[in-house]
C-alpha positions as CSV (number, residue, x, y, z in Angstrom):
1,M,133.0,152.0,-25.3
2,S,136.7,151.1,-25.5
3,E,139.4,152.6,-23.3
4,D,141.1,154.4,-26.2
5,K,137.8,156.1,-27.2
6,I,136.9,158.0,-24.1
7,Q,135.5,161.4,-25.1
8,P,137.1,164.6,-23.8
9,D,133.7,165.7,-22.4
10,Q,133.4,162.4,-20.5
11,K,136.9,162.8,-19.0
12,K,136.1,166.4,-17.9
13,A,132.8,165.2,-16.3
14,V,134.6,162.5,-14.3
15,D,137.4,164.9,-13.3
16,K,134.9,167.5,-12.2
17,T,133.0,164.9,-10.2
18,V,136.2,163.6,-8.5
19,E,137.3,167.2,-7.7
20,S,133.9,168.0,-6.3
21,F,133.7,164.9,-4.1
22,P,137.3,163.9,-3.2
23,E,135.9,161.4,-0.7
24,Q,134.3,159.5,-3.6
25,R,137.4,157.6,-4.5
26,T,136.3,155.3,-7.3
27,V,134.0,155.9,-10.2
28,C,133.3,152.9,-12.4
29,T,130.9,152.1,-15.3
30,S,129.7,148.7,-16.3
31,S,132.2,146.0,-17.0
32,S,131.8,146.5,-20.8
33,E,132.7,150.1,-20.5
34,I,135.9,151.7,-19.2
35,A,136.5,151.9,-15.5
36,V,137.9,155.1,-14.2
37,N,139.7,154.7,-10.9
38,R,141.0,158.0,-9.4
39,L,142.3,158.1,-5.9
40,Y,142.7,161.2,-3.9
41,F,146.1,161.3,-2.3
42,G,146.3,165.0,-1.3
43,D,148.9,167.1,-3.1
44,K,149.0,166.0,-6.7
45,D,152.5,167.4,-7.1
46,K,154.0,164.9,-4.6
47,K,154.7,162.3,-7.2
48,P,157.8,160.0,-6.9
49,K,161.0,161.9,-7.8
50,K,162.5,159.2,-10.1
51,I,163.2,155.5,-10.4
52,S,165.6,154.9,-7.6
53,H,166.6,151.4,-8.8
54,I,165.4,148.2,-10.5
55,G,165.7,145.1,-8.3
56,I,166.8,142.0,-10.1
57,A,166.7,138.6,-8.3
58,V,169.7,136.4,-9.0
59,Q,170.8,133.1,-7.6
60,S,174.4,134.2,-7.4
61,I,175.9,137.7,-7.7
62,D,179.3,136.2,-8.3
63,D,178.0,134.2,-11.3
64,T,176.0,137.2,-12.7
65,I,178.1,140.3,-12.1
66,S,180.4,140.0,-15.1
67,F,177.4,140.4,-17.5
68,Y,176.6,143.8,-16.0
69,T,180.2,145.0,-15.6
70,D,182.0,143.4,-18.6
71,V,179.2,143.1,-21.2
72,L,177.0,146.1,-20.3
73,G,179.9,148.2,-19.0
74,L,178.2,149.3,-15.8
75,E,180.1,150.3,-12.7
76,L,179.8,148.3,-9.6
77,E,179.2,150.8,-6.8
78,A,179.0,148.5,-3.7
79,V,178.0,145.1,-2.4
80,E,176.1,145.0,0.9
81,T,174.4,142.4,3.0
82,V,171.0,143.1,4.6
83,A,170.7,140.3,7.1
84,S,167.2,141.3,8.3
85,E,165.9,140.7,4.7
86,G,168.1,137.6,4.1
87,V,169.7,139.2,1.0
88,K,173.1,140.2,-0.4
89,I,172.9,143.2,-2.8
90,A,175.1,144.5,-5.5
91,F,174.5,148.1,-6.7
92,L,175.4,149.0,-10.3
93,S,175.0,152.5,-11.6
94,I,173.3,153.4,-14.9
95,G,172.6,157.1,-15.5
96,E,170.5,158.5,-12.6
97,T,169.4,155.2,-11.5
98,R,170.9,151.8,-10.5
99,F,170.4,148.1,-10.9
100,E,170.2,146.2,-7.6
101,L,171.1,142.6,-7.9
102,L,169.5,140.6,-5.1
103,E,171.0,137.3,-4.0
104,P,169.3,135.2,-1.4
105,L,171.3,134.3,1.7
106,H,169.3,131.3,2.7
107,D,166.4,129.1,1.6
108,T,163.8,131.1,3.6
109,S,164.8,134.4,2.0
110,I,161.9,136.2,0.2
111,I,164.2,136.4,-2.8
112,Q,164.8,132.7,-2.8
113,K,161.0,132.2,-2.6
114,F,160.6,134.6,-5.6
115,I,163.3,132.7,-7.6
116,D,161.7,129.3,-6.7
117,K,158.3,130.5,-8.0
118,K,159.2,132.8,-10.9
119,G,162.9,132.2,-11.7
120,E,165.6,134.8,-11.8
121,G,164.6,138.2,-13.2
122,V,163.1,141.6,-12.4
123,H,161.8,141.6,-8.8
124,H,160.7,145.2,-8.2
125,I,160.9,148.8,-9.4
126,A,161.9,151.3,-6.6
127,L,160.5,154.8,-6.7
128,A,162.4,157.6,-4.9
129,V,160.2,159.6,-2.5
130,D,160.9,162.4,-0.1
131,N,158.7,161.6,2.8
132,I,157.9,157.9,2.9
133,K,156.0,158.1,6.2
134,E,153.6,160.6,4.8
135,R,153.3,158.8,1.5
136,L,152.4,155.5,3.3
137,V,149.6,157.3,5.2
138,Q,148.3,158.9,2.0
139,Y,148.2,155.5,0.2
140,K,146.7,153.7,3.1
141,N,144.0,156.4,3.5
142,G,143.4,156.1,-0.3
143,G,142.7,152.4,-0.1
144,I,146.0,151.1,-1.5
145,N,147.0,147.7,-0.2
146,L,150.5,147.9,1.3
147,I,152.8,145.1,2.1
148,N,154.6,147.4,4.6
149,E,152.4,149.9,6.5
150,E,155.5,151.4,8.0
151,A,158.9,152.0,6.5
152,K,161.8,149.8,7.4
153,R,165.5,150.0,7.0
154,G,166.7,149.0,3.5
155,A,170.0,148.8,1.8
156,D,172.3,151.8,1.5
157,N,170.8,153.1,4.8
158,S,167.5,153.9,3.0
159,R,163.9,153.7,4.3
160,I,161.8,151.4,2.3
161,A,158.2,150.0,1.9
162,F,156.4,147.9,-0.7
163,L,153.0,148.4,-2.3
164,H,151.1,145.2,-2.9
165,P,151.7,144.0,-6.5
166,K,147.9,143.5,-7.1
167,Q,147.6,147.3,-7.0
168,A,149.8,147.6,-10.1
169,N,148.9,144.7,-12.4
170,G,151.4,142.4,-10.8
171,V,154.3,144.9,-10.6
172,L,156.0,145.1,-7.2
173,F,156.7,148.8,-6.4
174,E,159.1,149.8,-3.6
175,L,159.0,153.2,-2.1
176,C,162.5,154.3,-1.2
177,Q,163.6,157.3,0.8
178,E,167.3,157.7,0.5
179,E,169.4,158.7,3.5
180,G,168.8,162.3,4.4
181,G,165.3,162.5,2.8
182,S,162.6,164.4,4.6
183,E,160.6,162.6,7.3
184,G,158.5,165.7,7.7
């Protein structure tokens, strides 16, 4: 059975099983059939609010910024250094979200290591959340591999934590609680 041919009655049966037994976190069929992986994270309505920003690794903000401001016409909001992460960051607004250009400050910066391995380009997608502490507990209890089990201080006075990219087919997701968000 292919993934696009799941029957409505099969989906209902899986949903009913997962709802009846929330502690049963994973339901899988044989490798030749579709795998259904549903994790119970508590309140289903507590999804991320929006895409906070898209992080883009660059070797030099000074050499890159004109493309974003002059060619794309984006507004440069601010430039900030986060010494604890070894990165200089430029924020550019685009609608309700932002691009975050990430420049390594030294050779041992995680961003420099990323550039050395994969080249310049998209580094992460940040999701805005209200209560990052609660969210991390839910994800950890749900079996999600976390890079950061506790939130740390990020740029723009936010609280951040990263999910392991193996959880999302190689995409690095950052949870981002903006200043003033609920810590519950």
